[in-house]
N, C-alpha and C positions, 0 to 999 in steps of 0.2 A: 536442370529439369524443373519445369513449372508445374503447378497443380491443375491448370486448365489449358487446353489447346483447341484450335478449330479442327485440326486433323492430326491423327496419330497414324503413322505407317510402321508396321512391324515387319522387319526383314529388309536388309540392305543389299540384296542381290541386284541383278540387272533390272528386275521389275520395280523393286522398292526404291532404288535410287531415282528412277524417272518419276515415280509417283510423288516422292517427297519434293524433288526439285520443282516439278510442275505445280504442286499445291503451294509451295512457298512463293514461287514467282507470280502466282495468281492472287497473292495477297493473304493467303491463309497462314495463321500462326500454326506451325507444323513441328512435330517431333518425329524423328526417325530412330527406331530402336533396332539394334543389330547385335546378334549373339557373338559374332567374332570381333576381332580387332581391326578389321579391314573391310571396306565396302567391295562389292562385286560378286560375292557369292561364288557360284560355280565357275565364273569366268576368272576369278583371281585365286580364291582360297582352294578351289579344287582343280585349277590349272587347265580348264577347258576354255582357253582364251581365243576362240575363233567363232564369234557370233555369226549366225546365218539366218536369213540373208537380207541385205539391204535392197537388192535389186531382183526383179523378176519381170518376165514378159517385155524385156527390152527397155525397162525404165526403173526409176527408183520408187520403192514402195514403202520403205521405212525411213522417216526423217526425224525431225524434232530433236529432243534432248539426247536421245541415244546416238543419233548421227552427229550431233554437235560434239559429243564427247569423243567419238571415234575420230572426227576431224582434228580436234585438239591433240589427241594422242599421236596421230600421224604427223602433225606439225612438229611436235616435240622430237619425234624420232627421225624426222626427215624422209619419211616414205611418201611415195605418190599415192594420192587417194584413189580408191577403187571407183569405177564408174559403171555405167550401164552395160558397156561392152566387156570390161575386164572383171566386173564385180558379180556377174551372174553365176560364177562358179560357187559351189556350195558354201565354202568357208572363206572368211576374211580374217586373217590373223591380226591380233592386237597385242601390244606390249602390256602385260597385266599390271606390272608395278606402276607404270606411268598412268594407266587408266585409273587405278585405285586412287592415286594421289590427286588426279584431276577430278575424280568423283567427289572426294572430300571437299575440294575447292568449290565445286558447283553446288553441293548441298549447303555449305556454310554461306556462300554468296547469296543463296536464295533466302537466307534468314532462318533456315531450319536448325532446330536444336538436334544435335547428333549425339546419341548415347550408345557407346560400344559396350561389350561384355554384359549384355542384359537381354532378357527375353520375357515375353508375356507370361504371366502366371494365372490370370483370371480376366474375364471380360464379361460385362453385364450391361445391357441397355436398360436404363431406368431414368425416369423424369426427363425424357426427351434427349438424353445424351448417353454416351458410352463411358462407363467407369472401367478403367483398365488398371490392373495390378501388374507391376513390373518387378521381376526378380533381378536385383543388381548384386554385385559382389559383396555389398555391405548390408543386404537385407531387402525386404519388400518395400516398395513405395507405390503410391497410387496417384492417378491423374484422370482427368476427364477430357472428352473430346466430343465435338458435334458429329464428326464422321470418322470412320475407322477403315483403314486399308490393311488387309492381310496379304502381305507379300512374302510370307515365310516359305512358300513353295510347298508346304505340307498341310496347309489349311489349319494350322495350330490354333489360331485365334477363333476361326469359325467353329472348331470343335469345342474350345473352351466356352464359347458362347452358347453351346447347346444345339447347334444346327447340324443337320444330317450331312454325312459324307458318303461317298461311294468308295468302297474298299475292294479292289480287284483281288481275285484269288491268287493270281500270279502277277508279279511286277517285273519290269525290265531289270537286268543286272546293273550293278554300279561299276565304276572304274576308279582305281587309285592311281592317279597320274604321277609319273616319276621321270627322271632323266638318268641316262647311263652312258658310260664311255669306257675307255681302257682297251679298245680292240679296233681292228681294221675291218669294217663291215664288208668291204669288197673282197677280202681274202678268206672269208669263212666258207666252209662246206655245208651249205644249208640242207642238202639231202641227208648228210650224216647227222646233223643236229636234229632234224625231224625224226629220224630213226631212233636216236638216243632219247628224245623226248617221249616217243611212243613207248619205249621200254620203261622209262621212269613213271609214266602214267599207269601202265599196266601193273607195275610193282607198288603203286600207291605212294610213291615218293613225291609226285607232282600231279597237279590237276592240269588238264589241257588248257583250261581257261586262265591259268597262271601266266601263260606265255602268249596267248592269242585269243581273239574273239571266236575263232572257228578252228576246226581241226587242221591246222596248217603248220604247226611247229613255231619256233621262235623267229622265223625269218622277218616278219613284219616288225616285230618288237625291236630286233637288233638293227634293222635298216633305219628305223625311225629314231633310234637311240632312246627307246622308252616311249614317253608321251602317253597318249590315250590308247593303251595297248592290251589291257587285261579286262577280264570280267570277274565279278564276284557277286554272289547272291546277296540281296539286301532286303529281305522282307521286313515290313513294319518300320522302315527307316524314318517314318514321320514321328516316331517316339524316341526318347532318349535311350531306352533299352535297345531298340532295333538299330539305331544309329551306332551305338557303342559296339554292337556285334559286327556291324559292317566295317567299322574302322579296324577292329581287331583282326577280322578275317582278311582285310586288305593287306595288312602288314604281315600276316602269316603267309599269304600268297607271295608277297615280295621276297620274304626270306627263303621260301621253297625255290623260287625262281633263281635267286642269287646263288644258293648252294649248288643247284643243278648246273647253271651256266659256268660257274668257276671251275668245274671239273672237265669242261669240254675243250678240245684243241682249239687254240686261237683265242680263248676267252679266260685264260688263267689270270689276267689282270682286270677282268671285268669288275666294274665298280658302279655303285649307285651314287650319283652326284647330288641328287636332291629328290625329295618326295613331298607331295602336297600334304598339308596338315589334316585334310579331310577328304574322304572319297566323294567323287561326283555321283550324285544320286539322280537317276533318270526318271524314276516313277515311284510315287507312293500312293496318295489318295487324290481324289478330286471332290469338289463340292457337288452337292445336289443343287443345281442352279435353277433360276427362274426360266432359263433356256439352256439347252444342251446341244453342243455342236456334234453332229454325227459324222462318221467318215464319209458317207455319201454326200452330205452337204459340203464337207471340206473339199473333197475331190472334184465336185462339180463347180466349185468357185461361187457358191451361193452368195449373193449380195443381200444381206439382211437389212430390213428397214431401219434397225437400230445399230447398224455396223459402226464401230468406232475406230477400227484400224484394219490394215491388211496383214496377211501372213503368207509365207511361201516356203515350203520345205517338203521333201518327200515323206511319205509314210516311212518311219524309221524305227521299227520295233526290234531292239536288241533281244536275243533269245537266251533263255536261262540254260539251255541244254548243250551249249558249246557249239551250236550249229551255225552261228553267225547272226545275220540280221535279216529280218523281213523288210526289205526296202522296195518301195514302189513309187517311182517318180510321178509327179503331177503331169497331166497331159499338156501339150503346148497351148499357151494362151489362157490357162486356168489360173485365176488369182483369187484365193480364198479370202474371206473376211472374218472378223471376230465381232459378234454382237454384244451389246451392253448386257443383255440378260445372262450371258454365260459368265459374267463377272459378279453376279449378284446371288448370294446364297438364298435359296427358297425360304420364304417366310421372314426374311430379315428386314431390318430398317437401318439406313445410314451405315451400311456395311458393304464393302467391296472386296474382291480378291483380284490379284494380278500375279501372273506367273503360271507355272505348270499345273497348279491345282484348279484351274478354271474348269467349268462344267463342260466335259467333252468325253466321248467314248474312247476306248483304249487306243484304237488305231489313229483317230484324229489327234488324240493327245500326244502320240509319239512324234507328230510333226509340230504341234503347237508349243511343245515344251522347250524348244530351242531359244537361244538368247534374243535374237532380233524381235520375234513376236512378243516375247516377255517385255522387252523395252517399250514396244508400242502400246501394249495393253497396260503397262505400268503408268505411262504418261496419261492414257485415257482415264485410268482409275483416279490418278491424282487430280485431273481436271474435274471429274465428277464430284470427288470429295470436296474440293474447294468450292465448287458451285453450290453443293448441298449445304455446306457450312455457312455460305453467304446468304442463301435464299431461304433456308429452312425447308426446302423441298427434298424429299427422299431421292436418291439417285435414279430410281425407276421413274419418278415423276418429272425429272428435268426435261425440258424441251430438247430433243436431240440436236436441233439446230444450234442451240446455245452451247452444247458440249462441243460440237464440231467447230464452231466459231472460236472458242477458247483454244482448242488444239491447233487450229490454223495460226492463231496469233503467236503461238510458240513454236512454229515451224513444222508441226506434224503434217504428215500426208494422210488425208482422210479418204475413206472409200467413196467411189463414184466420181473421182476427179482424175 
C-alpha cells in the first residue's frame, strides 16, 4: 500500500471490483480496500451467486467488465453462456469460488493494489485530494487519492466524510444462506411439516421466517436444500453493531431451524453442510444524491440526460412481517437507466458511490440493489474516477460523452444504443 493514489475504491463487492478494474485499466493508479478475505461481496461471501440480469427487452443490457468475468467463469466451468433468449430469466447462476479467483486476477492484472482485511476509518477532502485513513490488522495507516469511490454498499465512506444519508424507518430483511442435506425431498409430507411448524411458531420455539420467506412452512427450504431461504431482521446493518446483531440472529435462526427439523419424520438425519460467513444484506441506507431515482422514473424507463448504464429487475421488496415479497415486474419494453447524479453525494467533490446505496427511493432501490446493475454502475464510477484523476475535473463536470466513450472502450453497454 502506497501513500498516494489516483483512485481509492472502498469495498470489493460486485460494484467495487468493476470500479477498481475499470479505473486501473484506464491508467489510474488504484487501491482497492476490502473488509473480507475474498472479493465478490454478496455474490461470494453471502452466497447470493446469481446476478440479475444481463438481458432485457430481447437484448443484452449489461456488458463490460461484469460480463467479461461471467464469460470467463462460464468458460472455466464449461457451461454455455446465457443469451438474449435464454438469459432473460431473472437469475443467471455463477460459480462463486471461480468468480472470486478470476476477480482477483482481473484486479491485479489491471495494476490495482488489493488490500484485504481492511476498512476505511476516516475520510476527509483537503487541499484538493482525499485523505483516507484505513484500519488494517496491524493498525491505522493513511493514504491520499485524487478521487474516491465508496462501494461499501452501506455508504460508510460517505458518512465518514460527513455527507447526508437517507435512513429508512424500515429496511428489508436479510438472509443467511446455507446448504443442507440428509433427506429425500420427494418423500417428505409437506402438509404435516407445515402443521408442525405452525405449532412450533405458536409455542415460540420457531419463527416462521426461520424456514420460509412467507407463511408456507419449510417446503421451499427443503426442496431447494437451503440456499436463499430464510429472513431475519437487520436494522442498522450499515454499522458494525447492527451487522453483528444480524449475524448472531442469523445463526440463532439456523439453530432453531435445525433443532426443529431434526425432530420431524424423514428428517432425522438432516444436516447443515455449509453456511455463509456473513448474512446477505438487502437494504441499509442510501446517499442523499445530486439526483434521486424515483420508482415512477424507474418503472417508466426514463432515459436520463446523464445516464451511464442500464438496469432491469422487478420491484422486489422483501417484507419484514413474514408475508413474503412485494414484487412488481416491469412492463414489457421498459428499460430503466441510472444517471450519473445518483452516484454523486450531494455537496461532495471527487467522491462517487456504486452499489445499493445509490440515491434512490425505497421501491426503486429494491430493484437497483441487485448485482448486475451494481456491476454496471461500478464500472461507470470507476471510469469517472479515472477521468477525474486524469483531468482534474470533478465527476459532475466531466463531459458525459467522454465518460460514455471510456465505458464503450472497455466493453460496457451505454444507454441510448
